[in-house]
VEXVEX-457713 format. One record per residue: x, y, z of N, C-alpha, C, O, CB in turn. Coordinates in steps of 0.001 Angstrom, whole numbers, padded with zeros to 6 digits, always signed. Glycine has a CB too. Example, Ala and Ser with C-alpha at 12.3 -4.5 7.8 and 13.67 -1.06 7.14 Angstrom:
# VEXVEX-457713
+013190-005690+007800+012300-004500+007800+013200-003300+007800+014236-003319+008465+011308-004473+009046;+012850-002250+007080+013670-001060+007140+012900+000030+007870+013409+001138+008039+014084-000598+005725;
This chain:
# VEXVEX-457713
+123578+072446+125993+123400+073826+125552+121926+074157+125289+121466+075251+125614+124222+074079+124293;+121196+073213+124704+119792+073465+124406+118988+073711+125680+118060+074520+125687+119200+072294+123631;+119341+073020+126741+118637+073241+128010+118899+074652+128529+118012+075271+129117+119072+072196+129062;+120120+075169+128316+120429+076543+128711+119596+077524+127891+119082+078503+128431+121937+076838+128535;+119460+077269+126600+118662+078141+125745+117217+078175+126216+116611+079245+126280+118734+077679+124285;+116660+077022+126546+115283+076974+127029+115146+077740+128339+114146+078423+128559+114827+075520+127213;+116131+077630+129194+116111+078358+130465+116167+079867+130220+115464+080633+130879+117290+077917+131362;+117006+080290+129270+117122+081718+128960+115839+082262+128338+115440+083392+128616+118301+081961+128017;+115205+081466+127507+113950+081908+126900+112859+082051+127953+112064+082988+127895+113505+080927+125811;+112813+081137+128909+111834+081240+129996+112101+082497+130825+111171+083185+131247+111879+079977+130898;+113373+082782+131049+113738+083995+131787+113304+085237+131015+112789+086188+131603+115258+084036+132052;+113511+085228+129697+113126+086375+128877+111618+086571+128869+111141+087704+128936+113635+086203+127452;+110869+085490+128789+109403+085581+128849+108975+086233+130154+108133+087131+130161+108755+084179+128712;+109558+085778+131261+109218+086349+132566+109574+087834+132629+108830+088636+133193+109943+085587+133686;+110724+088192+132040+111182+089587+132069+110225+090501+131305+109851+091563+131804+112596+089696+131475;+109831+090096+130105+108967+090971+129295+107552+091026+129850+106887+092058+129755+108931+090490+127841;+107088+089922+130430+105743+089939+131008+105684+090846+132230+104642+091438+132511+105303+088520+131385;+106787+090959+132954+106832+091891+134080+106732+093340+133611+106353+094224+134379+108118+091691+134882;+107077+093577+132336+106974+094920+131762+105656+095103+131013+105483+096074+130276+108154+095188+130820;+104723+094161+131206+103406+094207+130549+103509+094129+129026+102690+094701+128308+102673+095483+130941;+104526+093412+128546+104666+093156+127119+104134+091766+126802+104189+090864+127638+106143+093294+126673;+103617+091600+125585+103019+090325+125194+104018+089491+124393+104774+090019+123577+101732+090558+124372;+104008+088192+124638+104811+087259+123856+103967+086783+122680+102892+086213+122868+105301+086050+124729;+104461+087020+121465+103705+086649+120266+103887+085185+119903+102986+084573+119328+104122+087517+119097;+105044+084614+120230+105252+083213+119896+106723+082850+119891+107593+083707+120046+104642+082900+118552;+106984+081578+119713+108349+081060+119622+108515+080319+118297+107553+079797+117734+108675+080122+120825;+109748+080285+117817+110070+079621+116560+111219+078672+116808+112216+079038+117430+110423+080645+115446;+111078+077446+116318+112136+076438+116426+112709+076211+115037+111973+075887+114105+111599+075096+117041;+114016+076377+114894+114692+076136+113625+115771+075075+113833+116875+075371+114289+115306+077454+113058;+115432+073849+113495+116396+072775+113660+116760+072550+115111+115955+072785+116011+117633+073066+112867;+117972+072096+115327+118437+071780+116682+119249+072900+117305+119606+072825+118481+119260+070522+116661;+119547+073942+116529+120509+074929+117014+119936+076332+117220+120605+077180+117811+121643+075007+116063;+118731+076595+116752+118212+077966+116822+116814+078000+117420+115943+077210+117056+118196+078603+115433;+116622+078924+118337+115311+079193+118915+115084+080698+118873+116004+081481+119109+115204+078641+120381;+113857+081096+118574+113526+082518+118504+112299+082810+119367+111405+081975+119505+113274+082952+117036;+112276+083996+119937+111147+084447+120744+110723+085815+120231+111551+086717+120100+111514+084499+122268;+109440+085972+119944+108918+087217+119398+108017+087874+120434+107102+087244+120965+108148+086967+118075;+108283+089145+120718+107483+089881+121682+106876+091113+121003+107425+091639+120034+108339+090291+122911;+105765+091549+121517+105084+092732+120995+105401+093922+121884+105132+093902+123085+103552+092505+120909;+105976+094963+121284+106314+096161+122039+105136+097122+122142+104904+097719+123193+107493+096861+121400;+104393+097270+121044+103205+098115+121058+102395+097796+119815+102884+097151+118887+103578+099634+121118;+101146+098256+119806+100294+098017+118645+099294+099146+118484+098866+099775+119452+099564+096674+118773;+098931+099387+117212+097842+100282+116886+096681+099452+116367+096696+098228+116497+098281+101348+115849;+095670+100095+115778+094536+099334+115244+094944+098315+114188+094323+097257+114089+093520+100277+114658;+095994+098616+113382+096408+097705+112310+097878+097318+112360+098246+096234+111906+096116+098327+110986;+098714+098175+112899+100165+097969+112857+100684+097675+114254+100225+098262+115234+100884+099205+112264;+101638+096767+114339+102284+096497+115625+103807+096498+115457+104331+096166+114393+101802+095138+116207;+104489+096874+116514+105947+096874+116573+106385+095691+117415+105947+095536+118555+106498+098215+117156;+107255+094853+116851+107701+093635+117527+109218+093598+117633+109935+094274+116895+107194+092393+116787;+109674+092798+118561+111101+092504+118683+111280+090998+118673+110526+090266+119314+111706+093130+119980;+112278+090546+117945+112584+089119+117896+113958+088874+118509+114945+089499+118121+112532+088589+116438;+114008+087961+119466+115264+087531+120059+115619+086160+119499+114769+085273+119418+115170+087496+121612;+116878+085995+119116+117329+084716+118590+118453+084140+119438+119346+084860+119884+117787+084869+117146;+118395+082839+119653+119438+082120+120387+120001+081056+119446+119299+080117+119071+118876+081474+121724;+121265+081206+119067+121860+080370+118033+123064+079620+118614+124081+080227+118950+122282+081228+116805;+122938+078325+118723+124027+077505+119243+125108+077371+118173+124838+076915+117061+123511+076106+119687;+126323+077769+118515+127438+077754+117576+128357+076558+117847+128226+075859+118851+128231+079071+117665;+129268+076356+116933+130255+075298+117128+131213+075681+118242+131383+076861+118549+131027+075021+115827;+131827+074692+118834+132823+074868+119898+132237+075485+121157+132965+076062+121965+133958+075729+119404;+130903+075364+121333+130305+075737+122616+129937+077185+122784+129644+077606+123903+131211+075383+123679;+129938+077983+121710+129555+079393+121822+128045+079537+121609+127407+078679+121000+130337+080262+120793;+127493+080632+122121+126081+080946+121917+125985+082366+121369+126512+083307+121962+125262+080797+123248;+125313+082508+120239+125067+083817+119647+123659+084260+120012+122690+083545+119757+125256+083782+118103;+123548+085442+120609+122255+086012+120971+122010+087229+120079+122808+088165+120054+122207+086402+122494;+120901+087201+119351+120584+088290+118431+119229+088906+118789+118415+088295+119481+120578+087784+116968;+119013+090114+118307+117705+090729+118446+117514+091741+117332+118473+092355+116864+117546+091397+119830;+116305+091903+116924+115959+092892+115913+114528+093342+116147+113766+092695+116866+116135+092318+114478;+114176+094459+115531+112821+094993+115683+112227+095229+114304+112935+095573+113358+112823+096309+116516;+110915+095039+114204+110248+095227+112920+108792+095609+113123+108235+095472+114212+110348+093959+112069;+108198+096087+112049+106778+096402+112042+106025+095320+111283+106482+094847+110242+106522+097791+111414;+104866+094932+111812+103967+094009+111131+102660+094737+110826+102062+095375+111693+103709+092730+111993;+102237+094622+109567+100977+095197+109123+100378+094196+108136+100771+094175+106970+101175+096633+108469;+099439+093372+108581+098952+092267+107740+098421+092686+106376+098624+091965+105399+097880+091539+108460;+097749+093823+106280+097102+094181+105009+098100+094315+103861+097929+093633+102850+096335+095484+105167;+099134+095159+103958+100088+095210+102844+100935+093947+102728+101367+093597+101629+100995+096408+103002;+101178+093259+103837+101919+091998+103760+101155+090986+102912+101747+090264+102109+102175+091430+105172;+099840+090940+103097+099015+090024+102304+098962+090464+100838+098941+089627+099935+097589+089946+102885;+098940+091765+100611+098960+092269+099232+100239+091837+098521+100195+091372+097382+098836+093807+099214;+101354+091991+099183+102632+091621+098582+102682+090127+098283+103259+089709+097279+103788+092013+099503;+102087+089337+099143+102074+087891+098915+101103+087514+097799+101454+086751+096899+101702+087154+100205;+099884+088047+097858+098830+087595+096949+098955+088170+095543+098529+087537+094576+097488+087958+097513;+099531+089355+095418+099622+090020+094122+100976+089822+093455+101226+090376+092385+099348+091492+094280;+101832+089054+094064+103184+088859+093528+103133+088204+092152+102624+087090+092027+104029+088003+094489;+103652+088874+091110+103652+088255+089782+104764+087214+089663+105718+087244+090440+103814+089326+088691;+104656+086298+088704+105745+085340+088481+107046+086075+088176+107058+087059+087437+105395+084375+087326;+108110+085598+088739+109401+086257+088568+110335+085391+087724+110325+084167+087850+110040+086556+089937;+111146+086021+086859+112132+085244+086094+113204+084620+086974+113952+083750+086527+112790+086125+085056;+113280+085065+088233+114283+084546+089150+113737+083474+090083+114454+082981+090953+114858+085669+089957;+112466+083113+089902+111884+082077+090742+112653+080771+090584+113022+080379+089477+110402+081873+090398;+112887+080106+091712+113583+078823+091680+112635+077690+091339+111488+077934+090964+114256+078551+093015;+113097+076456+091464+112252+075300+091160+111042+075237+092088+111088+075706+093226+113063+074004+091269;+109973+074655+091585+108722+074571+092350+108812+073399+093316+108299+072310+093060+107487+074411+091404;+109482+073660+094438+109666+072632+095469+108941+073094+096728+108638+074280+096851+111193+072367+095758;+108652+072182+097677+107876+072565+098871+108459+073747+099631+107710+074594+100117+107772+071393+099802;+109789+073820+099744+110396+074916+100498+110120+076266+099841+109850+077257+100519+111902+074697+100628;+110194+076287+098498+109941+077532+097774+108471+077921+097879+108148+079090+098090+110353+077395+096297;+107584+076944+097733+106151+077235+097837+105813+077773+099220+105010+078697+099345+105317+075976+097541;+106413+077209+100249+106166+077682+101609+106640+079123+101771+105956+079940+102388+106867+076773+102633;+107814+079434+101214+108351+080795+101322+107443+081800+100628+107306+082935+101084+109760+080866+100725;+106823+081386+099526+105958+082298+098777+104637+082566+099495+104024+083614+099293+105681+081733+097396;+104204+081644+100315+102912+081804+100984+103034+082442+102370+102022+082761+102992+102231+080460+101107;+104256+082629+102854+104443+083233+104166+104279+084746+104096+104455+085364+103046+105820+082876+104726;+103941+085317+105234+103922+086772+105371+105214+087209+106052+105717+086529+106947+102669+087252+106181;+105740+088341+105624+107003+088831+106158+106820+090229+106734+105941+090967+106287+108092+088834+105068;+107639+090609+107724+107515+091956+108300+107532+093019+107216+108311+092942+106266+108644+092218+109302;+106672+094005+107365+106566+095036+106345+107787+095949+106356+108124+096526+105323+105297+095853+106550;+108456+096093+107493+109657+096921+107560+110473+096531+108783+109924+096244+109847+109292+098426+107605;+111794+096524+108617+112713+096243+109718+113335+097563+110161+113731+098376+109326+113819+095208+109295;+113421+097774+111457+114040+098984+111981+115558+098879+111871+116148+097891+112308+113616+099226+113447;+116183+099890+111292+117640+099925+111194+118291+100484+112451+119484+100273+112666+118057+100747+109998;+117539+101189+113282+118143+101983+114348+118645+101159+115523+119252+101716+116438+117160+102982+114840;+118410+099845+115530+118793+099075+116707+120277+099196+116994+120677+099233+118157+118419+097619+116528;+121109+099257+115949+122545+099331+116175+122994+100687+116712+124125+100829+117176+123272+099030+114897;+122110+101684+116650+122455+102979+117236+122513+102898+118760+123164+103717+119409+121442+104046+116806;+121831+101907+119322+121718+101821+120774+122583+100707+121374+123230+100913+122401+120273+101604+121158;+122597+099559+120757+123323+098422+121321+123503+097362+120243+122625+097173+119402+122576+097833+122554;+124635+096674+120266+124882+095637+119268+123777+094583+119328+123389+094136+120408+126268+094983+119487;+123279+094195+118160+122208+093197+118151+122710+091815+117777+121911+090924+117487+121119+093614+117193;+124037+091620+117781+124643+090297+117614+125770+090172+118643+126818+090802+118496+125183+090085+116138;+125560+089375+119664+126558+089237+120727+126872+087760+120933+125976+086943+121144+126057+089883+122054;+128167+087432+120866+128622+086067+121107+129003+085905+122577+129627+086784+123172+129822+085715+120189;+128618+084777+123144+129000+084434+124511+129800+083137+124468+129283+082076+124118+127742+084294+125440;+131070+083251+124832+131936+082067+124845+132939+082210+125989+133840+083047+125933+132676+081886+123470;+132777+081394+127016+131713+080393+127177+130369+081071+127509+130358+082194+128013+132092+079377+128294;+129242+080402+127232+127932+081005+127480+127548+080961+128957+126942+079994+129417+126870+080300+126654;+127902+082006+129692+127585+082076+131113+126166+082616+131294+125834+083698+130808+128612+082966+131863;+125348+081857+131989+123927+082184+132105+123704+083568+132707+122863+084323+132220+123218+081138+132949;+124446+083909+133758+124236+085202+134417+124551+086361+133482+123828+087356+133454+125095+085303+135677;+125631+086233+132717+126008+087296+131785+124947+087466+130695+124635+088589+130298+127380+086991+131149;+124400+086362+130219+123383+086436+129170+122093+087029+129726+121431+087818+129051+123115+085038+128569;+121735+086656+130946+120538+087241+131558+120675+088761+131684+119728+089496+131404+120283+086615+132943;+121838+089223+132100+122078+090664+132215+121953+091340+130856+121392+092429+130735+123469+090936+132815;+122481+090677+129844+122379+091222+128483+120920+091324+128047+120524+092342+127480+123167+090346+127487;+120124+090311+128293+118716+090317+127898+117949+091420+128609+117150+092123+127989+118075+088965+128190;+118185+091573+129893+117524+092640+130647+117912+094004+130085+117073+094895+129952+117887+092554+132147;+119200+094155+129756+119693+095413+129210+119025+095734+127873+118665+096883+127614+121212+095356+129042;+118863+094722+127029+118235+094930+125725+116767+095316+125889+116292+096234+125221+118359+093665+124857;+116050+094628+126765+114641+094965+126996+114523+096403+127495+113628+097134+127071+114000+093985+128015;+115413+096811+128388+115390+098196+128866+115647+099176+127724+115013+100229+127649+116434+098396+129976;+116578+098826+126835+116879+099683+125691+115658+099832+124792+115350+100930+124327+118060+099117+124892;+114966+098722+124550+113770+098763+123713+112701+099665+124315+112063+100446+123609+113214+097357+123515;+112515+099551+125615+111465+100314+126279+111819+101790+126431+110945+102651+126326+111179+099719+127634;+113090+102087+126677+113473+103450+127000+113908+104272+125790+113764+105495+125788+114572+103428+127999;+114445+103601+124747+115017+104345+123625+114312+104084+122299+114085+105016+121528+116468+104005+123487;+113966+102836+122023+113342+102515+120739+111848+102820+120762+111336+103488+119864+113571+101041+120388;+111159+102341+121773+109706+102492+121831+109241+103943+121809+108315+104251+121059+109184+101828+123063;+109831+104860+122591+109344+106243+122562+109418+106879+121173+108551+107677+120814+110135+107079+123537;+110451+106532+120384+110618+107137+119072+109692+106537+118020+109279+107227+117087+112043+106994+118627;+109364+105255+118167+108688+104573+117076+107280+104068+117400+106624+103489+116534+109514+103436+116642;+106819+104273+118601+105429+103928+118909+104444+104685+118013+103433+104106+117615+105128+104225+120380;+104701+105964+117678+103769+106659+116783+103627+106002+115410+102618+106203+114734+104215+108082+116602;+104624+105218+114988+104571+104573+113682+103493+103490+113619+103195+102987+112536+105924+103974+113345;+102918+103132+114729+101833+102156+114717+100523+102772+114230+099512+102078+114121+101644+101567+116107;+100539+104052+113942+099406+104724+113316+099571+104646+111799+100650+104938+111282+099296+106212+113794;+098520+104255+111081+098610+104030+109633+099041+105291+108893+099912+105220+108027+097268+103546+109089;+098460+106431+109209+098797+107668+108500+100250+108065+108735+100948+108456+107800+097869+108804+108941;+100702+107965+109974+102082+108339+110296+103062+107380+109631+104082+107802+109085+102301+108350+111824;+102747+106088+109679+103658+105094+109105+103747+105239+107590+104842+105208+107028+103201+103676+109471;+102613+105396+106928+102628+105511+105468+103311+106794+105020+103953+106817+103970+101204+105460+104916;+103185+107850+105794+103879+109099+105454+105382+108954+105677+106182+109418+104864+103328+110275+106293;+105763+108313+106774+107184+108141+107081+107884+107264+106049+109074+107441+105787+107353+107537+108468;+107144+106307+105457+107749+105362+104511+108306+106050+103278+109239+105537+102660+106734+104324+104092;+107751+107210+102901+108189+107901+101687+109147+109055+101969+109633+109693+101035+106989+108420+100936;+109420+109328+103223+110288+110451+103558+111748+110131+103223+112142+108965+103253+110148+110808+105047;+112554+111149+102905+113969+110915+102586+114736+110184+103687+115684+109450+103409+114644+112227+102306;+114323+110389+104930+115015+109747+106055+114598+108292+106250+115145+107603+107111+114752+110522+107331;+113634+107818+105460+113089+106481+105696+114161+105403+105637+114153+104484+106455+112005+106176+104684;+115088+105500+104679+116092+104452+104513+117038+104351+105701+117625+103296+105942+116888+104697+103256;+117189+105444+106445+118043+105392+107622+117327+104802+108820+117950+104506+109840+118546+106768+107958;+115996+104629+108697+115207+104115+109816+114536+102776+109502+114510+101870+110335+114154+105128+110207;+113998+102671+108290+113193+101508+107930+113827+100792+106742+114148+101411+105727+111740+101925+107603;+113998+099499+106881+114565+098696+105804+113423+098068+105007+112735+097170+105495+115526+097599+106365;+113227+098550+103774+112153+098028+102930+112426+098397+101475+113048+099420+101188+110772+098578+103384;+111956+097551+100567+112146+097782+099146+111112+098787+098613+110118+099098+099270+112052+096454+098376;+111387+099282+097395+110476+100265+096793+109063+099707+096649+108091+100423+096888+111001+100706+095423;+108937+098440+096263+107612+097861+096060+106862+097736+097383+105632+097778+097407+107727+096489+095386;+107594+097583+098478+106953+097507+099793+106334+098859+100149+105231+098917+100692+107977+097074+100882;+107048+099947+099839+106488+101283+100083+105205+101456+099277+104226+102012+099775+107514+102393+099715;+105210+100980+098032+104004+101063+097208+102850+100292+097839+101714+100765+097835+104282+100530+095800;+103133+099111+098379+102088+098313+099029+101567+099016+100277+100372+098956+100567+102622+096918+099393;+102440+099676+101011+102019+100421+102197+101046+101534+101813+100015+101721+102460+103241+101010+102928;+101384+102266+100756+100515+103361+100315+099185+102828+099790+098135+103427+100024+101212+104194+099230;+099233+101708+099084+097985+101113+098587+097116+100635+099737+095903+100841+099726+098284+099945+097637;+097728+099995+100732+096973+099499+101884+096360+100642+102680+095287+100493+103264+097872+098661+102787;+097046+101788+102704+096548+102943+103444+095520+103734+102642+094944+104695+103152+097701+103848+103835;+095283+103335+101380+094324+104057+100548+094829+105403+100067+094036+106286+099739+093057+104253+101301;+096163+105567+100022+096762+106839+099619+096994+106835+098102+098117+106634+097640+098102+107088+100384;+095932+107056+097342+096027+106923+095884+096980+107952+095273+097825+107599+094450+094643+107068+095257;+096852+109210+095667+097719+110246+095101+099179+109974+095440+100053+110099+094581+097306+111634+095616;+099445+109602+096688+100817+109319+097099+101355+108076+096387+102537+108013+096049+100890+109133+098621;+100477+107084+096161+100892+105883+095438+101316+106237+094014+102360+105781+093548+099753+104843+095415;+100513+107049+093319+100840+107423+091946+102142+108211+091885+102941+108020+090967+099705+108240+091333;+102364+109099+092860+103608+109870+092890+104804+108958+093128+105860+109147+092525+103545+110953+093978;+104643+107966+094007+105738+107037+094304+106052+106162+093089+107218+105900+092792+105380+106153+095517;+105010+105715+092393+105223+104895+091203+105984+105670+090138+106890+105131+089504+103887+104406+090644;+105618+106936+089939+106319+107753+088955+107771+107997+089375+108669+108009+088534+105592+109090+088762;+107997+108189+090674+109368+108369+091161+110209+107130+090880+111385+107234+090533+109371+108679+092669;+109600+105959+091031+110311+104708+090731+110571+104584+089229+111661+104184+088820+109500+103487+091234;+109596+104919+088424+109739+104819+086968+110842+105734+086451+111601+105354+085559+108417+105160+086280;+110931+106934+087008+111861+107939+086499+113243+107874+087148+114121+108677+086832+111281+109306+086704;+113430+106924+088049+114756+106752+088631+115056+107641+089812+116185+107649+090302+115767+106986+087605;+114062+108401+090291+114291+109181+091510+114395+108260+092724+115037+108585+093723+113159+110210+091716;+113742+107099+092610+113837+106042+093618+114186+104757+092867+113413+104324+092013+112483+105888+094452;+115314+104149+093159+115709+102959+092422+116294+103317+091061+116487+104499+090775+114519+102028+092251;+116583+102327+090213+117255+102582+088938+116385+103266+087894+116900+103999+087050+117754+101303+088381;+115076+103040+087935+114199+103621+086926+114281+102879+085604+115207+102103+085369+114538+105076+086715;+113300+103127+084742+113244+102402+083472+114330+102852+082497+114869+102028+081758+111881+102584+082833;+114658+104141+082484+115616+104649+081508+117037+104179+081783+117798+103923+080850+115577+106153+081489;+117396+104065+083045+118775+103751+083402+119041+102264+083572+120191+101855+083736+119136+104458+084659;+117983+101447+083533+118132+100019+083811+118571+099277+082555+118071+099537+081461+116815+099430+084347;+119501+098360+082723+119969+097518+081628+120119+096087+082125+120269+095842+083322+121312+098045+081053;+120075+095137+081175+120328+093748+081511+119373+093213+082561+118159+093398+082477+121734+093590+081985;+119949+092545+083555+119121+091959+084614+118395+093030+085409+117314+092794+085949+119976+091110+085551;+118999+094213+085477+118347+095313+086186+117056+095712+085474+116057+096034+086117+119296+096528+086299;+117086+095687+084135+115881+095996+083368+114791+094968+083626+113614+095320+083702+116199+096059+081873;+115167+093709+083762+114194+092666+084078+113567+092914+085436+112363+092729+085619+114851+091286+084044;+114401+093339+086403+113887+093624+087745+112913+094804+087713+111898+094789+088410+115050+093918+088716;+113217+095821+086911+112337+096980+086797+111004+096583+086160+109943+097033+086594+113014+098092+085974;+111067+095733+085123+109834+095272+084478+108982+094451+085440+107755+094553+085448+110160+094443+083231;+109652+093638+086246+108944+092843+087254+108269+093755+088275+107126+093522+088668+109914+091874+087963;+108985+094791+088699+108413+095736+089664+107223+096464+089062+106255+096749+089767+109471+096748+090125;+107277+096767+087777+106174+097462+087117+104907+096603+087127+103808+097122+087323+106559+097828+085672;+105057+095295+086915+103905+094391+086983+103315+094375+088397+102099+094356+088585+104315+092959+086557;+104203+094382+089367+103781+094413+090774+102994+095698+091053+101937+095670+091682+105016+094313+091723;+103536+096831+090567+102880+098126+090764+101488+098132+090156+100545+098638+090764+103721+099250+090156;+101353+097568+088951+100062+097545+088277+099042+096743+089082+097884+097145+089202+100206+096960+086870;+099476+095610+089633+098576+094791+090446+098152+095542+091709+096994+095465+092121+099252+093459+090822;+099081+096260+092317+098740+097047+093496+097795+098190+093139+096868+098492+093891+100006+097595+094153;+098031+098823+091994+097149+099901+091561+095725+099392+091337+094755+100051+091715+097687+100544+090281;+095610+098235+090730+094281+097670+090494+093573+097369+091813+092369+097593+091937+094384+096394+089647;+094313+096863+092794+093718+096602+094111+093278+097909+094765+092227+097976+095402+094719+095857+095026;+094100+098945+094598+093773+100256+095173+092510+100820+094522+091656+101378+095210+094956+101242+094994;+092389+100677+093203+091212+101173+092491+089961+100395+092893+088879+100968+093021+091427+101081+090973;+090117+099085+093090+088973+098271+093494+088423+098656+094858+087238+098477+095138+089359+096820+093505;+089299+099187+095698+088877+099547+097053+088238+100923+097137+087659+101288+098160+090052+099490+097983;+088350+101705+096026+087756+103050+096030+086234+102997+096112+085581+104041+096127+088177+103818+094778;
């Protein structure tokens, strides 16, 4: 099965390169999972990527997944470097330390399921059927996803879209991530408005409505906000 996965990944690389798309890299997770990351488009700071996953299942099935996300190193680094200690932090073991030092996509696109299922099982895993599926997904990305979201690779457009009411239907990200986006974009007024919206419960639970563990989460977010505000002020 692993040899089939390697063959499919080589086919996918060839397919995307024929469309003048760049391969960002591959990820190996144990003996059963391989991932391929491609770049759909990029702006001066933000890029839109798609990740394909090949997951070997029990009883000879193969799960093929795909998702799309935005990468913007500046706010990703802010979220990593300014992260305050959390009451929910686990033991200080190598796996946890590695997770804390990694950078994660700034936002995941929710709209992929509007066009085509992004989790498809093949049993038995027939190579021709999977190749057709991969070609179909790449076409979907180029014809339906890319035209709508290529403008988001612009910092001003992306930071404005992150705070819009429709954002949750398009972009998967937490409230603190939106704050980091605004701080990275230098949008001080918008950052202050977003922080107040979070405090007052217009976005998230807010300080007044939070109780118990939720109150702890709100207090943790407030520390995060303060660190982001200080970084924003330092950059003025």
